[in-house]
C-alpha positions in Angstrom: -58.6 -75.5 -46.1 -57.1 -72.1 -45.2 -58.7 -69.6 -42.9 -58.1 -66.6 -45.2 -61.5 -66.8 -46.9 -63.1 -66.8 -43.4 -61.2 -63.6 -42.6 -62.4 -61.9 -45.8 -65.9 -63.1 -45.1 -65.7 -61.4 -41.7 -64.6 -58.2 -43.4 -67.6 -58.3 -45.7 -70.0 -58.9 -42.8 -68.4 -56.1 -40.8 -68.9 -53.7 -43.8 -72.6 -54.6 -43.8 -73.0 -54.1 -40.1 -71.2 -50.8 -39.9 -72.5 -49.2 -43.0 -76.1 -50.4 -43.3 -78.1 -50.2 -46.5 -76.1 -47.4 -48.0 -72.8 -49.2 -47.2 -71.0 -48.2 -50.4 -71.5 -44.5 -49.7 -71.0 -44.2 -46.0 -68.5 -46.8 -44.9 -67.2 -45.8 -41.5 -63.5 -46.2 -42.0 -62.7 -45.4 -38.3 -64.9 -48.3 -37.1 -63.4 -50.7 -39.6 -59.9 -49.7 -38.7 -60.6 -50.5 -35.1 -62.2 -53.9 -36.0 -59.3 -55.0 -38.2 -56.5 -53.1 -36.5 -55.4 -51.7 -39.8 -56.8 -49.0 -42.2 -59.3 -49.9 -45.0 -59.4 -48.2 -48.4 -62.0 -48.0 -51.2 -59.9 -45.9 -53.6 -58.6 -48.5 -56.0 -61.6 -50.6 -57.0 -64.5 -48.7 -55.4 -65.1 -51.3 -52.7 -63.6 -51.4 -49.2 -60.5 -53.5 -49.0 -57.6 -54.2 -46.7 -54.3 -52.8 -47.9 -53.0 -56.3 -48.5 -55.9 -57.1 -50.9 -55.5 -54.0 -53.1 -54.3 -54.7 -56.6 -51.3 -52.4 -56.2 -48.4 -51.7 -53.9 -50.2 -49.6 -51.3 -49.2 -48.0 -48.0 -51.8 -46.3 -45.7 -50.8 -43.7 -43.1 -53.5 -43.3 -40.4 -53.9 -40.4 -37.9 -51.3 -41.8 -35.5 -48.7 -42.2 -38.3 -49.5 -38.6 -39.4 -48.8 -37.1 -36.0 -46.2 -39.5 -34.8 -43.0 -37.6 -35.7 -44.4 -34.1 -35.1 -44.2 -33.2 -38.9 -45.7 -29.9 -40.0 -45.7 -30.5 -43.7 -47.2 -33.2 -45.9 -43.8 -34.3 -47.4 -42.3 -34.6 -43.9 -45.2 -36.9 -43.0 -44.6 -38.9 -46.2 -40.9 -39.3 -45.6 -41.4 -42.4 -43.4 -42.9 -44.4 -46.4 -40.9 -47.1 -48.1 -40.1 -46.3 -51.7 -40.8 -42.6 -51.4 -38.2 -39.8 -51.5 -38.6 -36.2 -50.5 -36.6 -33.5 -52.2 -36.3 -30.5 -49.9 -35.3 -27.1 -51.1 -36.3 -25.2 -48.0 -39.0 -25.6 -45.4 -42.0 -24.9 -47.7 -40.5 -25.9 -51.1 -40.5 -29.7 -51.2 -41.1 -32.4 -53.8 -42.0 -36.0 -53.6 -41.1 -38.9 -55.8 -42.0 -42.6 -55.9 -39.4 -45.1 -57.0 -36.5 -44.4 -59.3 -35.2 -40.9 -60.2 -36.7 -38.2 -58.0 -36.5 -34.7 -59.3 -37.7 -31.2 -58.4 -41.0 -30.2 -60.0 -41.8 -33.9 -60.2 -44.5 -34.4 -62.8 -45.1 -38.1 -62.3 -47.2 -38.3 -59.1 -51.0 -37.8 -59.1 -52.0 -36.0 -55.8 -55.7 -36.1 -54.8 -57.6 -34.7 -51.9 -60.9 -36.6 -51.6 -60.6 -37.4 -55.3 -59.9 -33.8 -56.4 -56.7 -33.2 -58.4 -54.5 -30.7 -56.5 -51.4 -30.8 -58.8 -51.0 -27.5 -60.8 -51.2 -27.7 -64.5 -48.9 -24.8 -65.4 -45.9 -27.1 -64.6 -47.9 -30.3 -64.0 -46.7 -30.8 -60.4 -48.2 -30.4 -56.9 -47.1 -27.5 -54.8 -47.3 -29.2 -51.4 -47.3 -26.0 -49.3 -50.4 -24.8 -51.1 -52.6 -27.9 -50.6 -55.6 -26.6 -48.7 -55.8 -29.2 -46.0 -54.7 -29.2 -42.3 -52.9 -32.2 -40.9 -55.4 -32.6 -38.1 -58.3 -33.1 -40.5 -56.7 -36.0 -42.5 -58.3 -39.4 -41.8 -55.6 -41.2 -43.9 -53.1 -40.8 -46.7 -52.9 -43.6 -49.3 -49.7 -44.0 -51.2 -49.9 -46.2 -54.3 -46.7 -47.0 -56.2 -46.5 -47.5 -59.9 -48.6 -46.4 -62.9 -52.3 -46.4 -62.0 -54.0 -44.3 -64.6 -56.7 -47.0 -65.4 -57.7 -47.3 -61.8 -57.2 -43.7 -60.4 -57.4 -41.5 -63.5 -55.6 -38.9 -65.5 -51.8 -38.5 -65.1 -51.3 -41.3 -62.4 -47.9 -42.2 -63.9 -45.4 -43.2 -61.2 -48.0 -43.4 -58.4 -50.8 -41.8 -56.5 -51.0 -40.0 -53.2 -54.6 -39.8 -52.1 -55.4 -37.6 -49.1 -58.7 -38.6 -47.4 -60.1 -36.2 -44.8 -62.6 -37.0 -42.1 -66.2 -37.4 -43.2 -68.2 -34.4 -42.0 -71.3 -36.6 -41.8 -69.8 -39.5 -39.9 -66.8 -38.1 -38.0 -67.0 -35.5 -35.2 -63.6 -34.0 -35.8 -62.7 -30.6 -34.3 -59.1 -29.6 -33.3 -56.8 -26.6 -33.0 -53.0 -26.4 -33.2 -50.4 -23.7 -32.6 -46.7 -24.2 -33.6 -43.6 -22.0 -32.7 -40.1 -22.9 -33.9 -36.7 -21.9 -35.0 -36.1 -19.8 -38.1 -39.2 -17.7 -37.3 -41.7 -20.6 -37.6 -45.2 -19.5 -36.6 -48.2 -21.6 -37.5 -51.8 -21.9 -36.4 -54.7 -24.1 -37.7 -58.3 -25.0 -36.7 -60.7 -27.7 -37.8 -64.4 -27.7 -36.7 -67.2 -30.1 -37.6 -70.7 -28.9 -37.2 -74.0 -30.9 -37.4 -76.7 -28.2 -38.0 -79.1 -31.0 -39.0 -79.3 -34.7 -38.2 -78.4 -35.7 -41.7 -76.1 -32.8 -42.6 -72.5 -32.5 -41.6 -70.2 -29.5 -42.3 -66.4 -29.3 -41.7 -64.6 -26.0 -41.9 -60.8 -25.6 -41.6 -58.2 -23.0 -42.0 -54.5 -22.4 -41.3 -51.8 -19.8 -41.5 -48.0 -20.0 -41.3 -44.7 -18.3 -41.9 -41.1 -19.4 -41.7 -37.7 -18.5 -43.1 -36.8 -20.9 -45.9 -33.0 -21.0 -45.4 -30.6 -20.0 -42.7 -28.3 -18.6 -45.5 -29.9 -15.5 -46.9 -27.7 -15.7 -50.0 -29.8 -18.7 -51.1 -33.1 -17.1 -50.4 -34.7 -15.3 -53.3 -37.5 -14.3 -50.9 -35.0 -12.1 -49.1 -34.2 -10.4 -52.4 -37.9 -9.7 -52.8 -38.0 -8.0 -49.5 -39.9 -10.6 -47.6 -37.3 -13.2 -46.4 -40.2 -15.5 -45.5 -42.2 -18.4 -46.8 -45.9 -17.6 -46.1 -49.0 -19.8 -46.3 -52.8 -19.3 -45.7 -55.4 -21.9 -46.6 -59.1 -22.5 -45.9 -61.7 -25.1 -46.8 -65.3 -26.0 -46.2 -66.8 -29.5 -46.9 -70.5 -30.2 -46.5 -72.2 -33.6 -46.9 -75.9 -34.5 -46.6 -77.8 -37.7 -46.6 -80.8 -36.6 -48.8 -82.3 -40.0 -49.1 -81.5 -43.5 -47.6 -79.3 -44.3 -50.6 -78.2 -40.9 -51.8 -75.6 -38.5 -50.5 -74.8 -35.0 -51.9 -71.8 -32.9 -51.0 -70.1 -29.6 -51.8 -66.6 -28.4 -51.1 -64.8 -25.1 -51.5 -61.1 -24.3 -50.9 -58.7 -21.4 -50.9 -55.0 -21.2 -50.6 -52.4 -18.4 -50.9 -48.7 -19.0 -50.5 -45.3 -17.7 -51.5 -41.9 -19.3 -51.2 -38.5 -19.9 -52.7 -38.5 -23.0 -54.9 -36.6 -24.6 -57.7 -37.3 -24.9 -61.4 -36.8 -28.3 -63.1 -33.3 -27.1 -64.2 -32.5 -26.5 -60.5 -32.3 -22.7 -60.7 -34.1 -21.1 -57.8 -37.1 -18.9 -58.2 -39.6 -17.1 -56.0 -43.2 -18.0 -56.5 -46.5 -16.5 -55.4 -49.6 -18.6 -55.8 -53.3 -18.3 -55.2 -55.8 -21.1 -55.8 -59.6 -21.4 -55.6 -61.7 -24.5 -56.0 -65.3 -25.6 -55.9 -66.6 -29.1 -56.1 -70.0 -30.8 -56.1 -70.3 -34.5 -55.7 -73.0 -37.2 -55.2 -73.2 -40.9 -54.6 -76.2 -43.1 -54.9 -77.2 -46.7 -54.9 -79.3 -47.2 -58.1 -80.5 -50.0 -60.3 -77.4 -49.5 -62.5 -75.1 -49.8 -59.6 -73.3 -47.5 -57.1 -73.2 -44.2 -59.0 -70.4 -41.7 -58.2 -70.6 -38.2 -59.8 -68.0 -35.5 -59.3 -67.7 -32.0 -60.8 -65.0 -29.4 -59.8 -63.3 -26.3 -61.0 -59.7 -25.3 -60.0 -58.4 -21.8 -60.6 -54.7 -20.9 -60.2 -53.1 -17.4 -60.2 -49.3 -17.5 -60.2 -46.3 -15.1 -60.4 -42.8 -16.5 -60.8 -39.5 -14.6 -60.5 -36.4 -16.6 -61.5 -32.9 -16.2 -60.3 -31.7 -17.5 -63.6 -32.2 -16.4 -67.2 -36.0 -16.8 -67.4 -38.1 -13.7 -67.3 -40.9 -13.1 -64.8 -43.9 -15.3 -65.6 -47.4 -14.5 -64.4 -50.7 -16.0 -65.5 -54.0 -17.6 -64.7 -55.0 -21.3 -65.3 -58.6 -22.7 -65.0 -59.3 -26.4 -64.9 -62.8 -27.9 -65.1 -63.4 -31.6 -64.6 -66.6 -33.7 -64.7 -66.5 -37.4 -63.7 -69.1 -40.1 -63.7 -68.7 -43.8 -62.8 -70.9 -46.7 -61.8 -69.9 -49.8 -59.9 -72.2 -52.8 -60.5 -72.1 -56.2 -58.9 -73.1 -58.7 -61.6 -72.6 -61.7 -59.4 -71.3 -62.4 -55.9 -67.8 -63.0 -57.4 -67.9 -60.4 -60.2 -68.1 -56.6 -60.2 -67.8 -54.2 -63.1 -67.0 -50.5 -63.0 -67.6 -48.1 -66.0 -66.6 -44.5 -66.1 -66.4 -41.4 -68.2 -64.5 -38.1 -67.7 -64.4 -34.7 -69.3 -61.6 -32.2 -68.7 -61.0 -28.7 -70.0 -58.0 -26.6 -69.0 -57.0 -23.1 -70.2 -53.9 -21.0 -69.5 -53.4 -17.4 -70.4 -50.0 -17.3 -72.1 -47.7 -15.2 -69.8 -46.7 -11.9 -71.3 -48.9 -12.2 -74.5 -52.2 -10.4 -74.0 -55.1 -12.3 -75.5 -53.1 -15.5 -76.2 -54.4 -18.8 -74.7 -53.3 -22.4 -74.7 -55.9 -25.0 -73.8 -56.8 -28.7 -74.0 -59.9 -30.7 -73.7 -60.0 -34.4 -72.8 -62.7 -37.0 -73.2 -62.0 -40.3 -71.5 -63.7 -43.7 -71.0 -62.6 -46.4 -68.5 -63.6 -49.8 -67.4 -62.7 -52.3 -64.6 -63.5 -55.9 -64.1 -63.1 -57.2 -60.5 -63.4 -61.0 -60.4 -63.0 -63.4 -57.5 -63.1 -66.9 -59.0 -62.5 -68.5 -55.6 -62.2 -67.0 -52.1 -58.4 -66.9 -52.0 -57.9 -65.5 -55.5 -58.9 -62.2 -57.1 -58.2 -60.7 -60.6 -58.6 -57.0 -61.5 -58.4 -55.8 -65.1 -58.7 -52.1 -65.9 -58.3 -49.9 -69.0 -58.7 -46.2 -69.9 -58.7 -44.5 -73.2 -58.1 -40.7 -73.4 -58.6 -38.4 -76.3 -56.8 -35.1 -75.8 -57.3 -32.1 -78.2 -54.8 -29.3 -77.9 -55.5 -25.7 -79.1 -54.0 -22.2 -79.1 -55.7 -18.9 -79.9 -54.8 -15.3 -80.0 -51.5 -13.5 -81.0 -48.9 -15.9 -82.2 -45.4 -16.2 -80.6 -42.6 -17.4 -82.9 -41.2 -19.9 -83.6 -44.6 -21.7 -83.5 -47.9 -20.9 -85.1 -51.3 -21.4 -83.6 -51.9 -24.1 -86.2 -49.0 -26.1 -84.8 -51.2 -26.7 -81.7 -53.9 -28.5 -83.7 -53.0 -31.9 -82.3 -55.0 -34.9 -81.0 -53.3 -37.3 -78.6 -54.9 -40.7 -77.7 -53.0 -42.3 -74.8 -54.1 -45.7 -73.7 -53.6 -46.9 -70.1 -54.1 -50.3 -68.4 -53.7 -52.1 -65.1 -53.9 -55.8 -64.5 -53.4 -57.7 -61.2 -53.6 -61.2 -59.7 -53.8 -61.4 -55.9 -53.5 -64.8 -54.2 -54.1 -65.1 -50.4 -51.9 -68.1 -49.8 -53.2 -68.8 -46.3 -54.1 -66.8 -43.2 -50.8 -65.0 -43.1 -49.5 -64.6 -46.7 -50.6 -62.6 -49.7 -48.9 -62.7 -53.1 -49.5 -60.1 -55.8 -48.5 -59.8 -59.5 -49.3 -56.6 -61.4 -48.6 -54.9 -64.7 -49.6 -51.4 -65.6 -49.1 -48.6 -68.1 -49.8 -44.9 -67.6 -49.4 -41.7 -69.7 -48.0 -38.5 -68.3 -49.8 -35.3 -69.4 -47.7 -32.6 -70.9 -47.7 -29.4 -68.8 -48.6 -26.0 -70.1 -45.0 -24.8 -69.6 -43.8 -27.7 -71.9 -46.4 -26.9 -74.5 -47.1 -23.1 -74.4 -44.3 -21.2 -72.7 -43.5 -18.1 -74.6 -40.9 -15.5 -73.7 -38.0 -13.6 -75.3 -34.5 -13.1 -73.9 -31.9 -10.5 -75.0 -28.7 -12.4 -75.7 -26.2 -10.0 -77.4 -23.8 -12.9 -78.0 -26.4 -14.4 -80.3 -26.8 -11.2 -82.3 -30.6 -11.3 -81.9 -33.2 -12.0 -79.2 -33.8 -15.6 -78.3 -37.2 -17.2 -78.0 -37.9 -19.3 -74.9 -40.8 -21.5 -75.9 -42.9 -24.5 -75.2 -43.1 -27.2 -77.9 -46.5 -28.3 -79.2 -44.8 -31.2 -81.0 -43.6 -33.0 -77.8 -44.5 -36.6 -77.3 -46.1 -37.4 -74.0 -44.1 -39.6 -71.6 -45.4 -43.1 -70.8 -44.4 -45.6 -68.1 -44.9 -49.3 -68.1 -44.2 -51.4 -64.9 -44.2 -55.1 -64.0 -44.2 -55.9 -60.3 -44.3 -58.9 -57.9 -45.2 -58.4 -54.2 -45.5 -60.4 -51.0 -47.0 -59.5 -47.7 -47.0 -61.5 -44.5 -48.9 -60.9 -41.3 -46.7 -61.4 -38.2 -49.1 -61.4 -35.2 -46.4 -62.6 -32.9 -44.7 -59.2 -33.2 -47.9 -57.2 -33.8 -46.9 -56.3 -37.3 -46.0 -57.6 -40.8 -43.5 -57.9 -43.6 -43.9 -56.5 -47.1 -41.6 -57.0 -50.1 -41.8 -55.8 -53.7 -39.7 -56.2 -56.8 -40.4 -54.1 -59.9 -39.2 -53.1 -63.4 -40.1 -49.8 -64.9 -39.7 -48.4 -68.5 -40.3 -44.7 -68.9 -40.4 -43.7 -72.5 -40.0 -40.2 -74.1 -38.9 -38.3 -71.0 -39.3 -34.5 -71.5 -36.5 -32.0 -70.8 -35.9 -28.3 -71.1 -32.7 -27.6 -73.1 -31.8 -24.4 -71.2 -28.2 -24.5 -72.4 -28.9 -25.0 -76.1 -30.1 -22.4 -78.6 -31.7 -24.3 -81.6 -32.8 -22.9 -85.0 -36.5 -23.8 -84.7 -38.3 -22.8 -87.9 -35.7 -20.1 -88.5 -35.9 -18.5 -85.0 -33.1 -19.0 -82.4 -35.0 -20.8 -79.7 -34.5 -22.5 -76.3 -37.2 -25.1 -76.0 -38.3 -28.6 -74.7 -37.6 -32.0 -76.3 -37.8 -35.7 -75.6 -34.8 -37.1 -73.9 -35.0 -40.8 -74.3 -35.9 -43.9 -72.3 -35.3 -44.5 -68.6 -35.3 -48.0 -67.2 -35.4 -48.6 -63.4 -35.4 -51.8 -61.5 -35.7 -52.1 -57.8 -36.6 -53.9 -54.6 -38.4 -52.8 -51.5 -38.8 -54.5 -48.1 -40.3 -53.3 -44.9 -40.8 -54.9 -41.5 -42.9 -53.4 -38.7 -44.1 -54.5 -35.3 -44.8 -53.6 -31.7 -44.2 -55.0 -28.2 -45.5 -53.5 -25.0 -44.6 -49.8 -25.0 -42.3 -50.2 -28.1 -43.1 -50.0 -31.8 -40.8 -49.8 -34.7 -40.2 -50.4 -38.4 -37.3 -51.0 -40.7 -37.3 -50.6 -44.5 -34.8 -50.9 -47.3 -35.1 -49.8 -50.9 -32.7 -50.3 -53.8 -33.4 -48.7 -57.2 -31.0 -48.6 -60.1 -31.2 -48.5 -63.8 -30.0 -46.5 -66.8 -31.1 -43.6 -69.1 -30.6 -44.2 -72.8 -30.1 -40.7 -74.2 -31.9 -40.1 -77.5 -32.5 -36.4 -77.6 -35.3 -35.4 -80.0 -36.7 -31.9 -80.6 -39.7 -33.0 -82.6 -39.8 -30.0 -85.0 -39.4 -30.1 -88.8 -35.7 -29.8 -89.7 -34.3 -31.0 -86.4 -33.4 -34.6 -86.0 -32.4 -36.7 -83.0 -29.1 -36.8 -81.1 -28.2 -40.2 -79.8 -26.0 -40.0 -76.7 -24.5 -42.3 -74.1 -26.2 -44.5 -71.6 -26.2 -42.9 -68.2 -26.2 -44.9 -65.0 -28.9 -43.6 -62.7 -26.5 -44.0 -59.9 -25.0 -40.8 -61.1 -28.3 -39.0 -60.8 -29.8 -40.4 -57.5 -28.9 -42.3 -54.4 -29.7 -46.0 -55.1 -29.8 -47.4 -51.5 -32.2 -46.1 -48.8 -32.7 -47.4 -45.3 -35.5 -46.0 -43.1 -35.9 -46.9 -39.4 -38.4 -45.8 -36.9 -38.6 -46.5 -33.2 -41.2 -45.4 -30.7 -41.5 -45.8 -26.9 -44.4 -44.7 -24.7 -44.9 -44.8 -21.0 -47.8 -43.1 -19.2 -48.5 -39.7 -20.7 -45.2 -39.5 -22.6 -44.1 -40.8 -26.0 -40.8 -40.6 -27.9 -40.6 -41.3 -31.6 -37.6 -41.2 -33.9 -37.3 -41.6 -37.7 -33.8 -42.1 -39.3 -33.1 -42.0 -43.0 -29.8 -43.1 -44.6 -29.1 -42.8 -48.3 -26.0 -44.0 -50.1 -23.6 -41.9 -52.1 -24.4 -40.8 -55.6 -21.9 -40.5 -58.5 -21.3 -38.0 -61.2 -20.0 -34.4 -61.0 -21.6 -31.7 -58.9 -24.3 -29.6 -60.6 -23.0 -26.2 -61.6 -25.8 -24.4 -59.7 -25.7 -26.7 -56.7 -22.1 -26.9 -55.7 -23.0 -27.1 -52.1 -24.5 -30.5 -52.4 -22.9 -33.4 -50.5 -22.7 -36.4 -52.8 -21.4 -38.8 -50.1 -23.7 -41.0 -48.0 -26.1 -38.9 -45.9 -28.1 -39.5 -42.8 -31.0 -37.4 -41.4 -33.4 -37.7 -38.5 -36.8 -36.5 -37.4 -37.9 -36.9 -33.7 -40.8 -36.0 -31.5 -41.3 -36.0 -27.8 -45.1 -35.9 -27.0 -46.8 -35.3 -23.7 -50.5 -36.0 -23.4 -51.6 -34.5 -20.1 -55.3 -35.3 -20.7 -57.5 -36.9 -23.4 -57.6 -34.5 -26.4 -54.6 -32.5 -25.3 -51.1 -33.0 -26.7 -47.9 -31.0 -26.6 -45.1 -32.1 -29.0 -41.5 -31.0 -29.1 -40.1 -32.0 -32.5 -37.2 -31.4 -34.9 -35.7 -32.4 -38.2 -32.1 -32.8 -39.4 -31.2 -33.1 -35.7 -27.7 -34.7 -36.1 -26.2 -32.0 -38.3 -26.6 -28.2 -38.7 -27.2 -28.7 -42.4 -28.1 -31.9 -44.4 -28.4 -32.4 -48.2 -30.6 -35.1 -49.6 -31.0 -35.8 -53.3 -30.1 -32.8 -55.4 -30.7 -29.6 -53.5 -29.2 -26.9 -51.2 -28.5 -28.0 -47.7 -31.5 -27.9 -45.3 -31.0 -26.4 -41.8 -31.7 -28.1 -38.5 -35.2 -27.1 -37.3 -36.8 -27.3 -33.9 -40.5 -26.6 -33.1 -43.1 -26.9 -30.4 -46.8 -27.7 -31.2 -49.8 -27.6 -28.9 -52.8 -29.6 -30.0 -56.3 -29.7 -28.6 -59.3 -31.7 -29.8 -62.7 -30.6 -28.9 
């Protein structure tokens, strides 16, 4: 008989002891992490689980991982994760991709902060610089690879990055940080937790920062706008109350304002200014129908974009309203069921056309079955059905009419997993999943006019209401092994992804759409990616380290379709993804600590990529590249920390993926917890 069931039984008992009668609402993740020497998550199935038991490829970064390399941006924190790539187009303009082809304005990753969507719907991607959270208030970051729409919700296509902050009711977290660095880097942040009542906790946080995006001013559109700087200011307040023994109610409000040089999906640089406001009410309760979780929030975005390319200035307002409800019910000791519903409504004022609005509404239903037929085996089955209604009102913008937007889409998503704990040390996992990618408002409702004398008439730059949404299907096998002899473990995954109906903006093609010369969006074809991932980590005495390797390759079958009456498809060649990305990546970390001092280094090597240089990015290095982050930390007393850190240390400029070179940066951060 294996000892694995005993280990899981210990986990269940610990959950009961730590959390008490309202365990499902108020699990103390800090205490559990200390007990099991690894983080615990409840995001995937609604119940607390070790990372190795989750029905997906999951990595959790805890507080020590977040601060380890002195990173000052979320993408730089995430850079250490196996299977995750960071595209950097400046200090503030960064994008993150999971597995396969990583692009700027990556629309495939769902980013959440405590369950609230923070990606922006005008382009369907997160803007990392504007996420209103300070690094010192993050309890853990959960990175889930692969399509997870049925488990995590709307638009979780290539993966999920869930940022979990400290609980204001359970965690007494207060800290302040100041950073000074090269290229005019100036940052300050503060986090304070207050307990005005015994059963009420309030956390407030805020931060400001400014930095020069590039050392080369000719690349910096911000300098052309007279600022020369990337600037950021964010604030948030989160309050949680225990209003009854089995009921918690909370409220959260956030604000962010930032501006920086970034890249459009076509790799042309643009200068963007953004302001976001959000408000959220949430409640959790143990009831006769199960653990009920209700969540309502509103996100508002104001943006203004100035392009260095052919696109005109775009400025508008987007408002998103989301209401979510789910209940998790244990029907038997070995069987749990989760049922959920969601309503979403989002509206965008069409830039440049007063009174015109593009909108959608979504009704969704989801269900999950979590079955443990025996102590060492678990099965999770989940499904989600969406019904999306698209609409447009107000003045029309040729070539499309308002009636063209009268569409209904019904994407279906699913996840299935089998997890076998083959002894005390080993866990095997087999999963399959399918997720649907929501079309952004730019893809659907962009409307502008360009003067092109060579065409003999103005050209319409337009979204396309007839686009088909992209869908990803993935099959994956995973293995994890605990290695207590080195204080760590081994993880290995192999996967196959099919990504159908990719969308693309045909910025170089003027098409006769319904009699109007138009530059618009279309579906590009199918991308197939296969890959392997392996990571080893451990520690011994004052040393700790890790080594990971990922390989991703595949092909893109070009089948260009502009789904408009009168325009057919254009079948092209098969493109090797090695021409579009770097297939091999090796990441290594090493840390050494003695007394009050600690040194940590992260190195990332990526193989060469093929193809010809992009016309707008001729400065890109297509050969193998290597970059480093490092931090030297002094802790003179408990709660005090001074860190000297840097990135791209080995070269003055380094280019990873498809982007302008990034300068070497050095900074000094002082941290105090109180």
